[in-house]
Each structure stands twice: as C-alpha cells, then as structure tokens.
C-alpha positions as CSV (number, residue, x, y, z in Angstrom):
1,M,-34.6,226.0,81.2
2,L,-32.5,226.5,84.3
3,D,-34.4,229.6,85.5
4,E,-37.8,228.0,85.0
5,C,-36.6,224.9,87.0
6,I,-35.3,226.9,89.9
7,E,-38.4,229.1,90.0
8,A,-40.6,226.1,90.0
9,L,-38.8,224.6,93.1
10,H,-40.0,227.7,95.1
11,I,-36.8,227.5,97.2
12,K,-36.9,228.4,100.9
13,P,-33.5,229.7,102.1
14,S,-33.3,227.2,105.0
15,G,-35.0,224.4,103.1
16,V,-33.8,220.9,102.2
17,Y,-33.7,219.9,98.6
18,A,-32.6,217.0,96.4
19,D,-31.1,217.1,92.9
20,V,-31.4,213.4,91.8
21,T,-29.6,213.8,88.4
22,F,-26.6,215.9,89.4
23,G,-24.5,215.5,86.2
24,G,-22.6,218.7,85.6
25,G,-24.1,220.3,88.7
26,G,-25.7,223.3,87.0
27,H,-29.1,223.0,88.8
28,S,-27.3,222.3,92.1
29,R,-25.2,225.4,92.0
30,A,-28.2,227.5,91.3
31,I,-30.0,225.9,94.2
32,L,-27.0,226.6,96.5
33,E,-27.1,230.3,95.6
34,R,-30.5,230.5,97.0
35,L,-29.9,228.6,100.3
36,D,-28.6,230.2,103.5
37,G,-26.3,228.5,106.0
38,D,-29.0,226.3,107.3
39,G,-30.1,225.0,103.9
40,R,-29.1,221.6,102.7
41,L,-28.8,219.9,99.3
42,Y,-28.6,216.2,98.6
43,V,-27.4,215.3,95.2
44,F,-27.3,211.9,93.4
45,D,-25.6,210.5,90.3
46,Q,-24.6,206.9,89.4
47,D,-21.8,208.2,87.1
48,A,-18.4,208.4,88.9
49,D,-17.4,211.3,86.6
50,A,-20.1,213.4,88.2
51,M,-18.1,213.5,91.5
52,D,-15.6,215.8,89.8
53,N,-18.3,218.5,89.5
54,V,-19.3,218.6,93.2
55,P,-18.6,222.1,94.6
56,D,-16.6,222.5,97.8
57,D,-19.6,223.4,100.0
58,S,-20.6,222.0,103.4
59,R,-24.3,222.3,102.5
60,I,-24.1,219.7,99.7
61,H,-24.0,216.0,100.2
62,F,-23.2,213.7,97.2
63,F,-24.4,210.2,96.9
64,R,-23.2,208.0,94.1
65,G,-26.1,205.8,93.2
66,N,-29.1,205.4,90.9
67,F,-31.8,207.9,91.6
68,R,-34.4,205.2,91.8
69,Y,-33.0,204.7,95.4
70,F,-32.9,208.3,96.4
71,A,-35.5,208.0,99.1
72,Q,-33.5,205.2,100.8
73,F,-30.3,207.3,100.6
74,L,-32.2,210.2,102.2
75,R,-33.4,208.0,105.1
76,L,-29.9,206.7,105.7
77,A,-28.7,210.3,105.9
78,G,-31.3,211.0,108.5
79,C,-33.4,213.2,106.2
80,P,-36.6,211.2,105.3
81,K,-38.3,214.2,103.7
82,V,-37.3,217.2,101.6
83,D,-38.9,220.5,100.5
84,G,-38.3,219.8,96.8
85,V,-36.9,217.4,94.3
86,I,-35.5,218.2,90.8
87,A,-34.8,215.6,88.1
88,D,-33.4,216.4,84.6
89,L,-33.9,213.2,82.7
90,G,-31.8,214.2,79.7
91,V,-28.6,212.5,78.8
92,S,-25.8,215.0,79.5
93,S,-23.7,216.6,76.8
94,H,-20.7,214.9,78.6
95,H,-22.1,211.5,77.8
96,F,-22.8,212.3,74.1
97,D,-19.5,214.1,73.6
98,D,-17.2,211.6,75.3
99,A,-16.5,209.2,72.5
100,Q,-15.4,206.4,74.8
101,R,-18.9,206.2,76.5
102,G,-20.4,204.9,73.2
103,F,-23.6,207.0,73.5
104,S,-23.4,208.5,70.1
105,F,-23.2,207.1,66.6
106,R,-20.9,210.0,65.7
107,F,-17.9,208.1,66.9
108,D,-16.6,204.6,65.9
109,V,-15.9,203.2,69.4
110,P,-16.9,200.1,71.3
111,L,-20.6,199.9,72.1
112,D,-21.3,200.8,75.7
113,M,-24.1,203.2,76.7
114,R,-23.8,202.4,80.5
115,M,-24.6,205.4,82.8
116,N,-23.0,203.4,85.5
117,Q,-19.6,202.2,84.3
118,S,-19.6,199.5,87.1
119,A,-22.6,197.8,85.6
120,A,-22.0,194.5,83.8
121,F,-24.6,194.9,81.0
122,S,-23.8,197.2,78.1
123,A,-25.1,197.8,74.6
124,R,-22.6,195.3,73.3
125,E,-24.1,192.4,75.4
126,L,-27.6,193.6,74.3
127,V,-27.1,193.4,70.6
128,N,-25.1,190.1,70.8
129,T,-27.4,188.2,73.1
130,Y,-31.1,189.3,72.6
131,S,-33.3,187.2,70.4
132,A,-34.8,188.9,67.3
133,E,-38.2,189.0,69.1
134,H,-36.8,190.7,72.2
135,L,-34.6,193.1,70.2
136,S,-37.5,194.0,68.0
137,R,-39.7,194.8,71.0
138,V,-37.0,197.1,72.5
139,L,-36.5,198.9,69.2
140,K,-40.2,199.4,68.7
141,D,-41.2,200.3,72.3
142,Y,-38.3,202.6,73.1
143,G,-37.4,204.0,69.6
144,E,-40.8,203.7,67.9
145,I,-38.9,202.3,64.9
146,K,-41.3,201.3,62.1
147,N,-39.0,198.6,60.6
148,A,-38.0,197.2,64.0
149,W,-38.5,193.6,63.1
150,K,-36.4,193.8,60.0
151,L,-33.7,195.7,61.8
152,A,-33.6,193.1,64.6
153,Q,-33.3,190.3,62.0
154,N,-30.4,192.1,60.3
155,I,-28.6,192.5,63.6
156,V,-29.1,188.8,64.6
157,S,-28.0,187.7,61.1
158,Y,-24.9,189.8,61.2
159,R,-23.7,188.5,64.5
160,T,-23.8,184.9,63.3
161,Q,-20.8,185.9,61.2
162,K,-18.9,188.1,63.8
163,P,-19.7,189.8,67.1
164,I,-21.1,193.3,67.0
165,V,-18.4,195.2,69.0
166,T,-18.3,198.8,67.7
167,V,-20.6,201.5,66.6
168,S,-19.6,200.9,62.9
169,D,-20.4,197.1,63.4
170,L,-23.9,198.0,64.4
171,I,-24.4,200.5,61.6
172,T,-23.1,197.9,59.1
173,A,-25.4,195.3,60.6
174,A,-28.4,197.6,60.2
175,G,-27.6,197.8,56.5
176,S,-30.5,198.7,54.2
177,C,-32.8,199.4,57.2
178,V,-31.2,202.8,57.6
179,P,-32.9,205.3,55.2
180,K,-30.5,207.1,52.9
181,F,-31.8,210.6,53.4
182,N,-32.8,210.4,57.1
183,D,-30.0,208.3,58.5
184,N,-29.0,210.6,61.4
185,K,-32.6,210.7,62.8
186,Y,-33.0,207.0,62.3
187,L,-29.8,206.1,64.1
188,A,-30.6,208.5,66.9
189,T,-33.8,206.6,67.6
190,V,-31.9,203.3,67.5
191,F,-29.3,204.4,70.0
192,Q,-32.0,205.9,72.2
193,A,-33.8,202.6,72.3
194,L,-30.7,200.6,73.1
195,R,-29.6,203.2,75.8
196,I,-33.0,203.1,77.5
197,E,-32.9,199.3,77.6
198,V,-29.3,199.1,78.8
199,N,-30.0,201.5,81.7
200,G,-33.5,200.3,82.5
201,E,-34.6,204.0,82.3
202,I,-38.3,203.5,82.2
203,E,-38.4,201.1,85.2
204,V,-36.0,203.5,87.1
205,L,-38.3,206.5,86.3
206,H,-41.4,204.6,87.6
207,D,-39.6,203.6,90.8
208,F,-38.3,207.2,91.3
209,L,-41.8,208.7,90.9
210,K,-43.4,206.3,93.3
211,A,-40.7,207.1,95.9
212,T,-41.3,210.9,95.7
213,T,-44.7,210.5,97.5
214,G,-42.9,209.5,100.7
215,A,-39.9,211.7,100.3
216,I,-41.4,215.2,99.6
217,K,-43.1,217.2,102.4
218,S,-46.6,218.4,102.1
219,G,-46.5,221.6,100.0
220,G,-43.1,220.6,98.6
221,R,-42.3,220.6,94.9
222,L,-41.5,218.0,92.3
223,V,-39.8,219.4,89.2
224,I,-39.0,217.1,86.3
225,M,-37.5,217.8,82.8
226,T,-38.3,215.1,80.2
227,Y,-37.0,214.8,76.6
228,H,-39.3,212.2,74.9
229,S,-42.8,210.9,75.2
230,L,-41.7,207.7,77.0
231,E,-40.6,209.8,79.9
232,D,-43.1,212.7,79.7
233,R,-46.2,210.5,79.6
234,P,-45.6,208.7,82.9
235,V,-44.5,211.9,84.6
236,K,-47.7,213.7,83.4
237,N,-49.9,210.9,84.5
238,F,-48.3,210.4,87.9
239,I,-48.5,214.0,88.8
240,K,-52.1,214.1,87.6
241,A,-53.4,210.8,89.1
242,G,-50.7,209.0,91.0
243,N,-50.4,206.2,88.5
244,F,-48.9,205.7,85.1
245,D,-52.1,205.3,83.0
246,G,-53.7,208.6,84.2
247,R,-56.8,207.0,85.8
248,E,-58.1,209.4,88.5
249,R,-59.4,208.3,91.9
250,K,-61.9,210.5,93.7
251,D,-63.0,210.9,97.3
252,P,-66.7,210.8,98.3
253,Y,-66.9,214.5,97.5
254,G,-65.6,214.2,94.0
255,N,-62.1,215.5,94.7
256,V,-59.2,213.8,92.9
257,I,-57.0,211.8,95.2
258,A,-53.5,212.2,94.0
259,P,-50.1,212.7,95.5
260,F,-49.5,215.9,93.6
261,I,-51.3,218.9,92.2
262,A,-50.1,219.8,88.7
263,L,-48.9,223.4,88.8
264,N,-48.6,223.7,85.1
265,R,-51.6,222.3,83.2
266,K,-49.7,223.2,80.0
267,V,-46.3,221.8,79.7
268,I,-43.4,224.3,79.8
269,T,-41.0,224.3,76.8
270,P,-37.9,226.2,76.0
271,S,-38.1,229.8,74.8
272,D,-37.0,230.8,71.3
273,E,-33.9,232.4,72.9
274,E,-32.9,229.2,74.6
275,L,-33.4,227.1,71.5
276,E,-31.1,229.4,69.6
277,E,-28.4,229.2,72.3
278,N,-28.9,225.4,73.0
279,P,-30.5,223.5,70.1
280,R,-30.3,220.3,72.2
281,S,-33.0,221.6,74.4
282,R,-35.6,221.5,71.6
283,S,-37.4,218.4,73.0
284,A,-37.3,219.4,76.7
285,K,-40.5,219.5,78.6
286,L,-40.9,220.8,82.2
287,R,-43.6,219.6,84.6
288,V,-44.1,220.7,88.1
289,G,-46.2,219.1,90.9
290,E,-46.9,220.2,94.5
291,R,-47.2,217.6,97.2
292,T,-50.8,217.4,98.5
293,I,-51.9,216.8,102.1
294,Y,-53.3,213.4,101.2
295,N,-51.7,210.4,102.9
296,Y,-51.4,208.7,99.6
297,D,-50.4,205.1,99.1
C-alpha cells in the first residue's frame, strides 16, 4: 500500500519526515520524490544490511538503531520535531528470503531471528534456556497457539537430549504438536511468536508510539502499517485514546483528550489488485493519526 501510505503522510515539499523502518527504502524513495531541496528525511533501521539501500541524496540522513529510540536520535540531530512519521512493522522479504537469518521454517539453517545481528540473544538461546512455563507463555501470547503448553514441554524434553540449534531441530522437537494438514500455518505462528520475543517487538512498539507524541508537530501525521492483531490493537488504541487499552479521557466539555485524531475510522487494507501482485500483503492494515494541539503527557 505504498500509494496509500504516501498520501496519508500529506507531504509538504519543504517538510521534515521520518521513516523509522527503512528496510529496502521503498517508502523513503517515494517521500524523497515529493520533497524539494529544503525538505529532509530521517531514516532508521537496526539492520546493517539496510545501509546498502540508502540512496545517494543529501536530503536523507540514516541512523542505524532501533526505532524505539527514534525521538532521541532526532534530538541529537538537532531536529526534535517532524511533520510526519511512517512505520511499516512488517518483516521485510529480505529477512524471510535470506536463509541465513533464520526467520523462515523453509530453510534448514541455524536458528537466529535477530533483526539486529549485533544483539546477543537469538532464537537459539530462547528455545534452549526458557523454562516450559515461560516458553508456553511466549507461544500463547505471541502466536496464539492452542497447544502452547504441550509444544513447550516437547521443546524442553528434546533439549535434554541435545541442544536445539537448527530449524529442523526445532521442528523435530515440536513433533506431534504440528498438525499434519496445517503444518505451514502452525509453524508460521510458532516462528512469529519466537521472533517477537527475540526482538522485543511489542515493547519496542509501545515505546515508539509513546515517543511520537513529542516528536510530531501539531497537525503532523503518524502513518503505521501493521500485520497482526498484536501490533494493530495497540496502534488503534493509542491513536484513539493515547493508551494501549483504549480507555478515553475527556476534558470538562466532553472532548476526548488524545495525542492524535484517527483519520481513518475504518482500517485501510490492500486492494484486490495489490493482493494479486503481492500475496504477502494480505494481512496488512494501515492506520493514520493526525497530531492534535493538546499538550499531551
């Protein structure tokens, strides 16, 4: 939904914008096309591979780091507020298709799943050190896996015989927990749960959302693409109410006090044409907020 994202940003030619999930740089290039010589674009990515995609353009400034810290990076750059922020929370095709990154169960490679290759904690450490209780909670909360407890027990039992090092080790450890006729969908949710835990994705998202209130100018836009309910729910609630449970606060006149006004009451989803061209976009949801004038805490 590139066109929808760029339209939602409502780009001013001389404005200042932030793409906090740079990745392959598709959104950033589209933003640069709409900026004049005075416009600026700050981009962020914790993956060193993303640096290879940065265009040779003096208007763009790349920061290698987790987007939960984007507001601090902006302040250090002398730009405390921007006209708009875009975040695409999906795992890039590069990560899924690069076998060595260990994000996909399609390849028998060492378990990894780190967005930041400099981080010490990987999926291998997770499955070999977490207790059955902790592992079960991760699988249930982040993968909504119905037999999470049994799967966690299988993994813990397997690793008493040998460490779980590769993707095939993990699948073997899962054993009978994997349904015969729905194995791909099941394994996808298992890998999603492990990836979210390894990268602390929910905590990162919460920190990022809270930081946007101080980093976006009044009238500026927040544009976020999510891909599963664990991401979409906090985004929806934060734009609506400024918190993650959706409870609204009101002023003495009955007006909702929130850092953003939701510009799309109904979530935006991919068109039929885009789904045909890019089946991976089927779960994408786009939400847009406009920064209010409230001095919101």
